[in-house]
TIPA-637731 format. One record per residue (C-alpha): z, y, x. Coordinates in steps of 0.2 Angstrom, whole numbers, plus 5000, padded with zeros to 4 digits. Example, Ala and Ser with C-alpha at 12.3 -4.5 7.8 and 13.67 -1.06 7.14 Angstrom:
<recs>
+------+------+------+
!    z !    y !    x !
+------+------+------+
! 5039 ! 4978 ! 5062 !
! 5036 ! 4995 ! 5068 !
+------+------+------+
</recs>
This chain:
<recs>
+------+------+------+
!    z !    y !    x !
+------+------+------+
! 4929 ! 4901 ! 5142 !
! 4920 ! 4918 ! 5144 !
! 4933 ! 4930 ! 5151 !
! 4927 ! 4949 ! 5150 !
! 4936 ! 4961 ! 5161 !
! 4928 ! 4977 ! 5154 !
! 4939 ! 4992 ! 5148 !
! 4925 ! 4998 ! 5136 !
! 4929 ! 4987 ! 5121 !
! 4913 ! 4990 ! 5112 !
! 4903 ! 4985 ! 5128 !
! 4914 ! 4971 ! 5131 !
! 4911 ! 4964 ! 5114 !
! 4892 ! 4966 ! 5115 !
! 4891 ! 4957 ! 5131 !
! 4903 ! 4943 ! 5125 !
! 4893 ! 4940 ! 5110 !
! 4876 ! 4940 ! 5120 !
! 4883 ! 4928 ! 5133 !
! 4889 ! 4916 ! 5119 !
! 4871 ! 4914 ! 5113 !
! 4864 ! 4911 ! 5130 !
! 4878 ! 4900 ! 5137 !
! 4886 ! 4891 ! 5122 !
! 4894 ! 4878 ! 5133 !
! 4905 ! 4892 ! 5141 !
! 4913 ! 4897 ! 5125 !
! 4922 ! 4880 ! 5123 !
! 4921 ! 4873 ! 5140 !
! 4916 ! 4880 ! 5157 !
! 4923 ! 4896 ! 5164 !
! 4913 ! 4912 ! 5166 !
! 4920 ! 4929 ! 5171 !
! 4912 ! 4946 ! 5168 !
! 4918 ! 4962 ! 5176 !
! 4912 ! 4979 ! 5181 !
! 4915 ! 4984 ! 5200 !
! 4907 ! 4997 ! 5211 !
! 4894 ! 5002 ! 5197 !
! 4889 ! 4984 ! 5195 !
! 4890 ! 4972 ! 5181 !
! 4895 ! 4955 ! 5188 !
! 4893 ! 4939 ! 5179 !
! 4900 ! 4924 ! 5189 !
! 4903 ! 4906 ! 5184 !
! 4902 ! 4889 ! 5193 !
! 4883 ! 4888 ! 5190 !
! 4877 ! 4906 ! 5188 !
! 4879 ! 4923 ! 5197 !
! 4871 ! 4938 ! 5190 !
! 4873 ! 4956 ! 5197 !
! 4866 ! 4971 ! 5187 !
! 4866 ! 4989 ! 5193 !
! 4874 ! 5000 ! 5180 !
! 4862 ! 5015 ! 5177 !
! 4863 ! 5030 ! 5165 !
! 4855 ! 5025 ! 5149 !
! 4854 ! 5031 ! 5131 !
! 4859 ! 5013 ! 5126 !
! 4869 ! 5005 ! 5140 !
! 4872 ! 4989 ! 5130 !
! 4854 ! 4986 ! 5127 !
! 4849 ! 4990 ! 5145 !
! 4862 ! 4978 ! 5152 !
! 4856 ! 4964 ! 5141 !
! 4838 ! 4967 ! 5144 !
! 4842 ! 4967 ! 5163 !
! 4851 ! 4950 ! 5161 !
! 4836 ! 4943 ! 5151 !
! 4825 ! 4948 ! 5166 !
! 4836 ! 4939 ! 5178 !
! 4836 ! 4924 ! 5167 !
! 4817 ! 4923 ! 5167 !
! 4817 ! 4926 ! 5186 !
! 4828 ! 4910 ! 5188 !
! 4817 ! 4901 ! 5175 !
! 4831 ! 4899 ! 5163 !
! 4829 ! 4900 ! 5144 !
! 4831 ! 4916 ! 5135 !
! 4834 ! 4920 ! 5116 !
! 4818 ! 4921 ! 5107 !
! 4824 ! 4936 ! 5098 !
! 4829 ! 4944 ! 5114 !
! 4842 ! 4958 ! 5112 !
! 4838 ! 4961 ! 5094 !
! 4854 ! 4958 ! 5084 !
! 4859 ! 4960 ! 5067 !
! 4857 ! 4950 ! 5051 !
! 4840 ! 4958 ! 5045 !
! 4828 ! 4959 ! 5059 !
! 4813 ! 4960 ! 5047 !
! 4821 ! 4976 ! 5039 !
! 4819 ! 4984 ! 5056 !
! 4801 ! 4978 ! 5058 !
! 4797 ! 4983 ! 5040 !
! 4803 ! 5001 ! 5044 !
! 4794 ! 5002 ! 5061 !
! 4777 ! 4997 ! 5052 !
! 4778 ! 5013 ! 5041 !
! 4773 ! 5024 ! 5056 !
! 4765 ! 5012 ! 5068 !
! 4752 ! 4999 ! 5068 !
! 4755 ! 4980 ! 5071 !
! 4751 ! 4981 ! 5089 !
! 4761 ! 4996 ! 5092 !
! 4776 ! 4988 ! 5084 !
! 4773 ! 4972 ! 5094 !
! 4773 ! 4982 ! 5110 !
! 4789 ! 4991 ! 5105 !
! 4798 ! 4975 ! 5101 !
! 4793 ! 4967 ! 5117 !
! 4798 ! 4982 ! 5128 !
! 4814 ! 4988 ! 5119 !
! 4821 ! 4971 ! 5113 !
! 4812 ! 4958 ! 5123 !
! 4807 ! 4949 ! 5107 !
! 4795 ! 4934 ! 5110 !
! 4778 ! 4934 ! 5102 !
! 4782 ! 4919 ! 5091 !
! 4796 ! 4928 ! 5082 !
! 4785 ! 4944 ! 5080 !
! 4771 ! 4933 ! 5073 !
! 4784 ! 4924 ! 5061 !
! 4790 ! 4941 ! 5055 !
! 4773 ! 4947 ! 5052 !
! 4769 ! 4931 ! 5042 !
! 4784 ! 4933 ! 5031 !
! 4782 ! 4952 ! 5028 !
! 4764 ! 4949 ! 5023 !
! 4770 ! 4936 ! 5010 !
! 4783 ! 4948 ! 5004 !
! 4772 ! 4963 ! 5002 !
! 4766 ! 4961 ! 4984 !
! 4783 ! 4955 ! 4978 !
! 4791 ! 4971 ! 4986 !
! 4779 ! 4983 ! 4978 !
! 4781 ! 4975 ! 4961 !
! 4800 ! 4976 ! 4962 !
! 4805 ! 4990 ! 4973 !
! 4808 ! 5002 ! 4958 !
! 4819 ! 4990 ! 4948 !
! 4836 ! 4982 ! 4953 !
! 4844 ! 4965 ! 4953 !
! 4860 ! 4958 ! 4947 !
! 4872 ! 4947 ! 4957 !
! 4887 ! 4937 ! 4949 !
! 4900 ! 4929 ! 4960 !
! 4909 ! 4913 ! 4955 !
! 4922 ! 4910 ! 4969 !
! 4926 ! 4892 ! 4963 !
! 4922 ! 4875 ! 4971 !
! 4926 ! 4857 ! 4969 !
! 4932 ! 4857 ! 4987 !
! 4929 ! 4866 ! 5003 !
! 4915 ! 4860 ! 5015 !
! 4920 ! 4859 ! 5033 !
! 4907 ! 4872 ! 5039 !
! 4911 ! 4884 ! 5025 !
! 4919 ! 4901 ! 5029 !
! 4919 ! 4908 ! 5012 !
! 4935 ! 4912 ! 5002 !
! 4934 ! 4900 ! 4988 !
! 4946 ! 4893 ! 4975 !
! 4948 ! 4876 ! 4968 !
! 4938 ! 4874 ! 4952 !
! 4953 ! 4865 ! 4944 !
! 4963 ! 4881 ! 4946 !
! 4972 ! 4887 ! 4931 !
! 4964 ! 4904 ! 4935 !
! 4946 ! 4900 ! 4930 !
! 4948 ! 4906 ! 4912 !
! 4956 ! 4922 ! 4917 !
! 4943 ! 4925 ! 4929 !
! 4929 ! 4921 ! 4917 !
! 4936 ! 4933 ! 4904 !
! 4938 ! 4947 ! 4917 !
! 4921 ! 4944 ! 4924 !
! 4914 ! 4946 ! 4906 !
! 4924 ! 4962 ! 4903 !
! 4916 ! 4969 ! 4919 !
! 4898 ! 4964 ! 4915 !
! 4900 ! 4971 ! 4897 !
! 4908 ! 4988 ! 4903 !
! 4896 ! 4992 ! 4917 !
! 4880 ! 4985 ! 4910 !
! 4880 ! 4999 ! 4896 !
! 4875 ! 5011 ! 4909 !
! 4861 ! 5001 ! 4917 !
! 4843 ! 4998 ! 4912 !
! 4838 ! 4982 ! 4904 !
! 4826 ! 4969 ! 4912 !
! 4832 ! 4968 ! 4930 !
! 4820 ! 4960 ! 4942 !
! 4832 ! 4945 ! 4944 !
! 4849 ! 4939 ! 4940 !
! 4857 ! 4927 ! 4953 !
! 4873 ! 4918 ! 4950 !
! 4881 ! 4912 ! 4966 !
! 4897 ! 4906 ! 4974 !
! 4906 ! 4896 ! 4977 !
! 4899 ! 4883 ! 4966 !
! 4895 ! 4891 ! 4949 !
! 4892 ! 4875 ! 4940 !
! 4910 ! 4869 ! 4945 !
! 4918 ! 4880 ! 4931 !
! 4912 ! 4869 ! 4917 !
! 4898 ! 4870 ! 4904 !
! 4907 ! 4881 ! 4892 !
! 4914 ! 4894 ! 4904 !
! 4897 ! 4896 ! 4913 !
! 4888 ! 4897 ! 4896 !
! 4899 ! 4911 ! 4891 !
! 4894 ! 4921 ! 4907 !
! 4876 ! 4917 ! 4905 !
! 4876 ! 4923 ! 4886 !
! 4884 ! 4939 ! 4891 !
! 4871 ! 4942 ! 4905 !
! 4857 ! 4939 ! 4893 !
! 4864 ! 4950 ! 4879 !
! 4868 ! 4964 ! 4892 !
! 4852 ! 4964 ! 4902 !
! 4839 ! 4956 ! 4891 !
! 4824 ! 4947 ! 4899 !
! 4822 ! 4944 ! 4918 !
! 4808 ! 4936 ! 4927 !
! 4819 ! 4926 ! 4938 !
! 4836 ! 4919 ! 4933 !
! 4845 ! 4909 ! 4947 !
! 4860 ! 4898 ! 4946 !
! 4867 ! 4889 ! 4962 !
! 4871 ! 4871 ! 4957 !
! 4875 ! 4866 ! 4975 !
! 4886 ! 4851 ! 4972 !
! 4878 ! 4836 ! 4963 !
! 4894 ! 4831 ! 4954 !
! 4894 ! 4847 ! 4945 !
! 4876 ! 4847 ! 4938 !
! 4879 ! 4835 ! 4924 !
! 4866 ! 4831 ! 4910 !
! 4876 ! 4843 ! 4899 !
! 4875 ! 4857 ! 4912 !
! 4856 ! 4854 ! 4915 !
! 4853 ! 4856 ! 4896 !
! 4864 ! 4871 ! 4894 !
! 4855 ! 4880 ! 4909 !
! 4838 ! 4876 ! 4903 !
! 4842 ! 4881 ! 4885 !
! 4848 ! 4898 ! 4892 !
! 4831 ! 4901 ! 4901 !
! 4838 ! 4899 ! 4918 !
! 4822 ! 4896 ! 4928 !
! 4828 ! 4893 ! 4946 !
! 4843 ! 4882 ! 4952 !
! 4848 ! 4877 ! 4970 !
! 4853 ! 4859 ! 4973 !
! 4860 ! 4859 ! 4991 !
! 4861 ! 4842 ! 5000 !
! 4864 ! 4850 ! 5017 !
! 4859 ! 4833 ! 5025 !
! 4852 ! 4817 ! 5018 !
! 4862 ! 4807 ! 5030 !
! 4876 ! 4799 ! 5020 !
! 4888 ! 4799 ! 5035 !
! 4885 ! 4818 ! 5038 !
! 4888 ! 4821 ! 5019 !
! 4905 ! 4812 ! 5019 !
! 4910 ! 4821 ! 5035 !
! 4907 ! 4839 ! 5028 !
! 4918 ! 4834 ! 5013 !
! 4905 ! 4830 ! 5000 !
! 4908 ! 4815 ! 4988 !
! 4890 ! 4812 ! 4982 !
! 4879 ! 4798 ! 4988 !
! 4861 ! 4801 ! 4992 !
! 4855 ! 4791 ! 4977 !
! 4866 ! 4801 ! 4966 !
! 4858 ! 4817 ! 4973 !
! 4840 ! 4811 ! 4971 !
! 4844 ! 4805 ! 4953 !
! 4851 ! 4822 ! 4949 !
! 4836 ! 4831 ! 4956 !
! 4824 ! 4820 ! 4946 !
! 4833 ! 4824 ! 4930 !
! 4833 ! 4843 ! 4934 !
! 4815 ! 4844 ! 4940 !
! 4806 ! 4845 ! 4923 !
! 4819 ! 4858 ! 4916 !
! 4816 ! 4872 ! 4929 !
! 4802 ! 4881 ! 4936 !
! 4809 ! 4882 ! 4953 !
! 4822 ! 4871 ! 4963 !
! 4828 ! 4876 ! 4980 !
! 4836 ! 4863 ! 4992 !
! 4846 ! 4869 ! 5007 !
! 4848 ! 4859 ! 5024 !
! 4858 ! 4864 ! 5039 !
! 4853 ! 4862 ! 5057 !
! 4868 ! 4857 ! 5069 !
! 4880 ! 4848 ! 5058 !
! 4892 ! 4837 ! 5067 !
! 4885 ! 4823 ! 5077 !
! 4867 ! 4825 ! 5070 !
! 4853 ! 4824 ! 5081 !
! 4836 ! 4832 ! 5080 !
! 4829 ! 4815 ! 5073 !
! 4843 ! 4815 ! 5060 !
! 4838 ! 4832 ! 5054 !
! 4819 ! 4828 ! 5053 !
! 4823 ! 4813 ! 5043 !
! 4833 ! 4824 ! 5031 !
! 4819 ! 4836 ! 5030 !
! 4806 ! 4822 ! 5027 !
! 4817 ! 4816 ! 5013 !
! 4818 ! 4833 ! 5004 !
! 4799 ! 4836 ! 5007 !
! 4796 ! 4820 ! 4997 !
! 4806 ! 4826 ! 4982 !
! 4794 ! 4841 ! 4982 !
! 4805 ! 4856 ! 4977 !
! 4797 ! 4873 ! 4976 !
! 4809 ! 4880 ! 4989 !
! 4817 ! 4873 ! 5004 !
! 4830 ! 4884 ! 5014 !
! 4834 ! 4879 ! 5032 !
! 4850 ! 4886 ! 5039 !
! 4855 ! 4885 ! 5057 !
! 4874 ! 4882 ! 5058 !
! 4885 ! 4897 ! 5061 !
! 4902 ! 4894 ! 5069 !
! 4913 ! 4905 ! 5059 !
! 4931 ! 4909 ! 5059 !
! 4941 ! 4900 ! 5046 !
! 4930 ! 4884 ! 5047 !
! 4934 ! 4867 ! 5054 !
! 4918 ! 4868 ! 5065 !
! 4924 ! 4883 ! 5075 !
! 4932 ! 4873 ! 5089 !
! 4923 ! 4856 ! 5085 !
! 4916 ! 4848 ! 5101 !
! 4904 ! 4837 ! 5091 !
! 4893 ! 4851 ! 5084 !
! 4876 ! 4847 ! 5089 !
! 4865 ! 4858 ! 5100 !
! 4846 ! 4858 ! 5099 !
! 4831 ! 4863 ! 5109 !
! 4827 ! 4881 ! 5107 !
! 4809 ! 4876 ! 5101 !
! 4816 ! 4865 ! 5088 !
! 4813 ! 4878 ! 5074 !
! 4795 ! 4878 ! 5078 !
! 4794 ! 4859 ! 5074 !
! 4802 ! 4862 ! 5057 !
! 4791 ! 4877 ! 5053 !
! 4775 ! 4867 ! 5057 !
! 4781 ! 4852 ! 5047 !
! 4785 ! 4862 ! 5032 !
! 4768 ! 4872 ! 5033 !
! 4759 ! 4855 ! 5034 !
! 4767 ! 4852 ! 5017 !
! 4762 ! 4869 ! 5009 !
! 4779 ! 4877 ! 5012 !
! 4777 ! 4894 ! 5020 !
! 4792 ! 4905 ! 5027 !
! 4795 ! 4919 ! 5014 !
! 4812 ! 4927 ! 5019 !
! 4823 ! 4926 ! 5035 !
! 4840 ! 4932 ! 5040 !
! 4852 ! 4929 ! 5055 !
! 4871 ! 4927 ! 5057 !
! 4883 ! 4929 ! 5071 !
! 4888 ! 4913 ! 5081 !
! 4872 ! 4904 ! 5074 !
! 4867 ! 4890 ! 5086 !
! 4854 ! 4893 ! 5098 !
! 4853 ! 4912 ! 5092 !
! 4841 ! 4906 ! 5079 !
! 4839 ! 4911 ! 5061 !
! 4840 ! 4905 ! 5043 !
! 4823 ! 4904 ! 5034 !
! 4818 ! 4901 ! 5016 !
! 4802 ! 4892 ! 5013 !
! 4792 ! 4892 ! 4997 !
! 4776 ! 4884 ! 4989 !
! 4764 ! 4899 ! 4986 !
! 4769 ! 4910 ! 4971 !
! 4786 ! 4902 ! 4970 !
! 4795 ! 4914 ! 4981 !
! 4813 ! 4920 ! 4976 !
! 4812 ! 4938 ! 4972 !
! 4831 ! 4940 ! 4973 !
! 4832 ! 4933 ! 4991 !
! 4818 ! 4945 ! 4997 !
! 4824 ! 4961 ! 4989 !
! 4842 ! 4957 ! 4994 !
! 4839 ! 4953 ! 5012 !
! 4827 ! 4968 ! 5014 !
! 4839 ! 4980 ! 5005 !
! 4825 ! 4988 ! 4996 !
! 4832 ! 4990 ! 4979 !
! 4849 ! 4991 ! 4970 !
! 4859 ! 4975 ! 4970 !
! 4873 ! 4977 ! 4956 !
! 4887 ! 4965 ! 4960 !
! 4899 ! 4957 ! 4948 !
! 4914 ! 4946 ! 4951 !
! 4928 ! 4945 ! 4964 !
! 4921 ! 4950 ! 4981 !
! 4904 ! 4954 ! 4975 !
! 4895 ! 4968 ! 4984 !
! 4885 ! 4981 ! 4976 !
! 4872 ! 4990 ! 4986 !
! 4867 ! 5006 ! 4977 !
! 4853 ! 5018 ! 4984 !
! 4857 ! 5036 ! 4986 !
! 4839 ! 5039 ! 4991 !
! 4825 ! 5029 ! 4999 !
! 4833 ! 5028 ! 5016 !
! 4852 ! 5027 ! 5012 !
! 4863 ! 5016 ! 5000 !
! 4881 ! 5015 ! 4997 !
! 4889 ! 4998 ! 4999 !
! 4904 ! 4995 ! 4986 !
! 4913 ! 4979 ! 4986 !
! 4924 ! 4972 ! 4972 !
! 4942 ! 4967 ! 4977 !
! 4942 ! 4951 ! 4987 !
! 4959 ! 4944 ! 4981 !
! 4960 ! 4936 ! 4964 !
! 4976 ! 4946 ! 4959 !
! 4968 ! 4963 ! 4964 !
! 4952 ! 4959 ! 4955 !
! 4960 ! 4954 ! 4939 !
! 4972 ! 4969 ! 4939 !
! 4963 ! 4983 ! 4947 !
! 4944 ! 4981 ! 4947 !
! 4941 ! 4995 ! 4935 !
! 4944 ! 5006 ! 4950 !
! 4929 ! 4999 ! 4959 !
! 4918 ! 5000 ! 4943 !
! 4922 ! 5019 ! 4943 !
! 4916 ! 5020 ! 4961 !
! 4899 ! 5011 ! 4956 !
! 4896 ! 5021 ! 4941 !
! 4900 ! 5037 ! 4950 !
! 4885 ! 5033 ! 4962 !
! 4874 ! 5030 ! 4947 !
! 4879 ! 5046 ! 4938 !
! 4877 ! 5057 ! 4954 !
! 4860 ! 5050 ! 4956 !
! 4855 ! 5054 ! 4938 !
! 4862 ! 5072 ! 4940 !
! 4852 ! 5074 ! 4956 !
! 4836 ! 5067 ! 4947 !
! 4833 ! 5053 ! 4960 !
+------+------+------+
</recs>
């Protein structure tokens, strides 16, 4: 347990979140106390004692965390490779810094102000270099996201608000979604850079329902270079579903094993066997230009060796994209208080990156999450010229994302530096009854932009 005795709630929260990354065992086991006394920040536990003088600073939170990192280094303890840089999108910060600094200047700034390790800065530069041409080709366009909040069952690590795909509300939802797409698309240009149907598990709502949604998207938006449908659960990607998606010119899908260890697959509440997953993948492979496969580091009782075995199995299948997630311990998941969640060496991600590079997979997008094990990151890897446009533009927040469906978020740029974030209702009832209110907000941003000539 980490006990914070600091009156300033913002500072208390920042210190707590940072200590959880550095000392994960103290969140669920050992005791650590943090307080401010006599202008000193004191961190005491059964193993560690740190004292940091409080000084006037334009950013007290960052100063205290940097001082703690310095003391950790002095005691030869491991420190987070991302230093005190927090937030989901570290590459967005670096991308913006590079607009008025050279690479060496940005490197020095990140090391001094955030204590970011060279290896993470190098990784960021490598990814940004891969993204460069894709960004320039798509920055003046927009992308479409469609949310399908249904799943066959809930995985134990999942924190998303999903509904069972056997729900009687599926058809009502599909009808309302189609109505939303038809209404708003009249005011949008044709031919977005990408269309991405995510969830949930979109393929769990059945061939006819998903076909109706895809046909409306094609009629409303015309051709797109990239059309992705998440098909994460093997049992939903039937022969009929594969044929329908292919016939509708969907050219990218995700088949997400999360692990190729059968014991782990069962423990996360999946029903497929490994053989069924491989059979499904082999049927789908000739039909789609790109297939992504997800794996998660840190699932219950899995060792580093278990994960590497899963990685090798996926590499053998030769999908064009592989995404490696580090488990995030989120509220609302069975994993939050699970004592069997695996911990990994802080250098383990380097082993993964190197193994994937040896097999022609290069990192092309990256994002982080709170409560992610080891303070690491999620990385998407791709064979050259098969990078996912939607993932890059969405994570970097570089062009409009127009969201449809319950809980979908639209990010609509007011100018080159600012955007307005507008979310659809997150409850099914409110979405079905009131979402035209949100449509009006989105269209207002669009109309205001037209009037201002931007």
